[in-house]
C-alpha positions as CSV (number, residue, x, y, z in Angstrom):
1,M,-25.2,-12.6,42.0
2,A,-24.9,-16.1,43.3
3,T,-25.5,-19.3,41.7
4,T,-28.1,-21.6,43.4
5,A,-27.2,-25.0,44.5
6,D,-29.5,-26.6,41.7
7,S,-28.1,-24.3,39.0
8,G,-24.7,-25.3,40.1
9,Q,-25.2,-29.0,40.0
10,L,-26.8,-28.5,36.4
11,L,-23.6,-26.6,35.6
12,A,-21.5,-29.5,36.9
13,I,-23.4,-31.9,34.7
14,L,-23.2,-29.7,31.6
15,L,-19.6,-29.4,32.1
16,K,-19.1,-33.3,32.2
17,V,-21.5,-33.9,29.2
18,A,-19.6,-31.3,27.1
19,N,-16.3,-32.7,28.3
20,G,-15.3,-29.2,29.2
21,K,-11.6,-28.7,30.0
22,K,-10.9,-25.1,29.3
23,T,-13.4,-22.8,30.4
24,I,-14.2,-19.0,31.1
25,E,-16.4,-17.6,33.9
26,I,-17.7,-14.1,33.7
27,G,-18.9,-13.1,37.2
28,V,-17.5,-15.0,39.9
29,F,-18.8,-13.5,43.2
30,T,-17.9,-15.9,46.1
31,G,-16.9,-18.7,43.7
32,Y,-19.6,-21.5,44.1
33,S,-20.0,-22.0,40.4
34,L,-16.2,-21.6,40.1
35,L,-15.6,-24.3,42.7
36,L,-18.0,-26.7,40.9
37,T,-16.3,-25.9,37.5
38,A,-12.8,-26.5,38.9
39,I,-14.1,-29.9,40.5
40,S,-15.8,-30.9,37.4
41,I,-13.0,-30.5,34.8
42,P,-10.3,-33.0,34.5
43,D,-7.0,-32.5,36.7
44,D,-4.4,-33.0,34.0
45,G,-1.8,-31.0,35.9
46,K,-2.3,-27.9,33.7
47,V,-2.6,-24.7,35.5
48,G,-5.1,-22.0,34.9
49,W,-7.6,-23.9,32.6
50,I,-10.3,-21.6,34.1
51,T,-10.4,-18.0,33.2
52,A,-12.3,-16.4,36.0
53,I,-13.3,-12.6,35.5
54,D,-14.8,-10.4,38.2
55,I,-14.5,-6.8,39.1
56,D,-14.5,-7.6,42.8
57,R,-11.3,-9.4,44.3
58,H,-12.8,-9.3,47.9
59,T,-15.8,-11.4,47.3
60,H,-13.7,-13.9,45.2
61,E,-11.4,-14.2,48.2
62,M,-14.3,-14.9,50.6
63,G,-14.8,-18.2,48.8
64,L,-11.0,-18.9,48.1
65,P,-10.5,-20.9,51.3
66,V,-13.0,-23.5,50.1
67,I,-11.4,-23.6,46.6
68,K,-8.0,-24.1,48.3
69,K,-9.4,-26.8,50.7
70,A,-10.8,-28.6,47.6
71,G,-7.3,-28.5,46.1
72,V,-8.4,-27.0,42.8
73,E,-6.9,-23.5,43.1
74,H,-4.2,-24.3,40.6
75,K,-6.8,-24.7,37.8
76,I,-8.1,-21.1,38.3
77,N,-6.7,-17.9,36.7
78,F,-8.6,-15.2,38.5
79,I,-8.6,-11.7,36.8
80,E,-9.9,-8.8,38.6
81,S,-11.3,-6.5,35.9
82,Q,-14.4,-5.6,34.0
83,A,-15.1,-8.5,31.6
84,L,-15.1,-6.7,28.1
85,P,-11.5,-5.6,28.3
86,V,-10.3,-9.1,29.2
87,L,-12.4,-10.6,26.4
88,D,-11.1,-8.0,23.9
89,K,-7.5,-8.8,25.0
90,L,-8.1,-12.5,24.6
91,L,-9.5,-11.9,21.1
92,Q,-6.4,-9.9,20.0
93,D,-4.7,-13.3,19.8
94,P,-6.2,-15.4,17.0
95,G,-5.0,-18.5,18.8
96,N,-7.7,-17.9,21.3
97,E,-10.6,-18.0,18.9
98,G,-12.4,-21.3,19.5
99,C,-10.2,-22.2,22.4
100,F,-12.8,-22.5,25.2
101,D,-15.0,-25.5,25.6
102,F,-17.3,-23.8,28.0
103,A,-18.4,-20.4,29.3
104,Y,-20.6,-19.3,32.2
105,V,-21.9,-15.8,32.4
106,D,-23.4,-14.5,35.6
107,A,-22.7,-10.8,35.3
108,D,-24.3,-7.6,34.5
109,K,-27.2,-8.0,32.1
110,V,-26.5,-4.6,30.3
111,N,-23.5,-6.2,28.6
112,S,-25.2,-9.5,27.7
113,K,-25.0,-8.8,24.0
114,N,-21.3,-7.7,24.2
115,Y,-20.4,-10.9,26.3
116,H,-22.4,-13.0,23.7
117,E,-20.7,-11.7,20.7
118,R,-17.2,-12.1,22.2
119,L,-18.0,-15.5,23.5
120,M,-19.2,-16.8,20.2
121,K,-15.7,-16.2,19.0
122,L,-13.9,-17.6,22.0
123,V,-15.9,-20.7,22.5
124,K,-15.4,-23.6,20.1
125,I,-18.0,-24.9,17.7
126,D,-20.2,-27.4,19.7
127,G,-19.0,-25.7,22.9
128,V,-21.4,-24.7,25.7
129,V,-22.4,-21.1,26.9
130,V,-24.4,-21.0,29.9
131,C,-26.0,-17.6,31.0
132,D,-27.5,-17.4,34.5
133,N,-30.6,-15.3,35.3
134,V,-32.2,-14.9,32.0
135,F,-35.6,-14.9,33.6
136,R,-37.1,-12.2,35.8
137,R,-40.4,-12.6,37.3
138,G,-41.4,-15.1,34.7
139,Y,-40.2,-13.2,31.7
140,L,-37.0,-13.2,29.6
141,W,-34.7,-10.5,30.9
142,K,-34.7,-7.5,28.6
143,V,-33.1,-4.1,28.3
144,G,-33.8,-2.4,25.0
145,K,-31.8,-3.7,22.1
146,N,-29.7,-6.0,24.4
147,R,-32.6,-8.2,25.0
148,W,-31.3,-11.7,25.8
149,E,-33.4,-13.4,23.1
150,N,-32.0,-11.1,20.4
151,C,-28.5,-11.9,21.4
152,V,-28.8,-15.7,21.4
153,L,-31.3,-16.1,18.7
154,A,-29.5,-14.0,16.1
155,G,-26.9,-16.7,15.2
156,P,-27.5,-19.8,13.0
157,K,-25.2,-21.9,15.1
158,I,-27.1,-21.4,18.2
159,K,-29.1,-23.9,20.2
160,V,-31.1,-22.5,23.0
161,W,-32.5,-24.2,26.0
162,S,-34.2,-22.3,28.8
163,I,-34.4,-24.3,32.0
């Protein structure tokens, strides 16, 4: 899955508007959205402010030369893994609850509900969660009980925009 240029630019704008500093990205692929995130967040000298999770290190490494050239590699903590075990490990530490300002999900849709439930605990109140590819052929993506709208509309603290 790859983030389009216009979606990437919107991501960068949302990061700036939300004053995103500590972010998490589920599904990295070649790293275009990861690059935009790293460029968009402040460079305060802190290492690993972006937790980037993907099952395929090879595709991440395809985009790594561009990330290095941009001088933002130090902001990224890349984890090669399925996302759910990493999210669960993060949640084992109560200090991680509400510690992320921003989350971007561009991964398998079967786990959308699972990602959403965990991210609602990891992302701070007034934080931003962006889910890519929620539309397929003009309709909201759906797989049985994991329908996207059931995931996000279930919580009272959720504001939803579909662009």
